[in-house]
C-alpha positions as CSV (number, residue, x, y, z in Angstrom):
1,M,18.1,5.6,3.2
2,E,16.1,8.7,4.9
3,V,12.4,9.9,4.5
4,T,11.3,12.5,5.6
5,L,7.3,13.6,6.1
6,E,5.2,16.3,6.8
7,L,2.1,15.2,9.2
8,A,-0.9,17.0,10.2
9,S,-0.7,18.7,13.7
10,D,-3.2,16.8,14.7
11,V,-1.8,13.1,13.9
12,G,1.3,14.2,16.6
13,I,-1.5,13.9,19.3
14,L,-2.1,10.6,18.0
15,I,1.4,9.2,17.9
16,R,3.0,10.4,21.2
17,E,3.3,7.0,22.7
18,K,6.2,4.7,21.8
19,E,3.6,1.8,20.8
20,T,2.2,4.3,18.3
21,I,4.8,5.5,16.7
22,N,6.4,2.1,16.2
23,L,3.1,1.1,14.5
24,V,3.0,4.7,12.1
25,K,6.6,3.7,10.8
26,K,5.8,-0.1,10.5
27,S,2.8,0.9,8.5
28,I,4.8,3.3,6.4
29,L,8.0,1.3,6.2
30,N,5.4,-1.8,4.3
31,K,3.6,1.0,2.2
32,L,7.4,2.0,0.7
33,L,8.1,-1.6,0.7
34,D,5.5,-2.0,-1.6
35,I,6.0,0.9,-3.5
36,E,9.2,-0.6,-4.6
37,M,8.2,-3.6,-4.9
38,G,5.8,-2.2,-7.7
39,N,8.6,-0.5,-9.3
40,V,10.7,-3.2,-9.5
41,L,8.2,-5.6,-10.9
42,T,7.2,-3.0,-13.3
43,C,10.6,-1.9,-14.5
44,G,10.5,-2.7,-18.2
45,S,7.5,-3.9,-18.5
46,S,6.2,-3.9,-21.7
47,L,2.1,-3.6,-20.4
48,K,0.4,-0.2,-21.7
49,Q,-1.8,2.1,-19.3
50,E,-5.4,-0.6,-20.7
51,D,-3.9,-3.7,-19.7
52,V,-3.0,-2.5,-16.2
53,V,-6.3,-1.5,-15.6
54,E,-7.6,-4.5,-17.2
55,L,-5.4,-6.7,-14.9
56,D,-6.4,-4.2,-11.7
57,N,-10.2,-5.2,-12.3
58,I,-9.5,-8.9,-12.6
59,I,-8.1,-8.9,-9.2
60,K,-10.6,-7.0,-7.7
61,K,-12.4,-9.3,-9.0
62,G,-11.2,-12.1,-7.8
63,L,-10.5,-10.2,-4.1
64,Y,-14.2,-9.5,-4.0
65,E,-15.7,-13.0,-4.9
66,R,-13.4,-14.5,-2.7
67,V,-14.1,-11.9,0.4
68,R,-18.2,-13.0,-0.6
69,S,-17.5,-16.8,-0.1
70,E,-15.6,-16.0,3.1
71,Q,-18.4,-14.7,4.3
72,E,-20.8,-17.0,3.6
């Protein structure tokens, strides 16, 4: 699989070092994998847009409560 990305010219300054380039590659690959996993999980789904929004709200509320309880 080949992916071509066009980045803003000032980003080039940030990714000149090899370590930074590897970090950027890893971040991009992780994001692409997240997208693909989402596609696989939702393929053939019978969820409606309203269902997705409701699930999104439930997940975000749970994450918020978890982070808040960890800070206490």
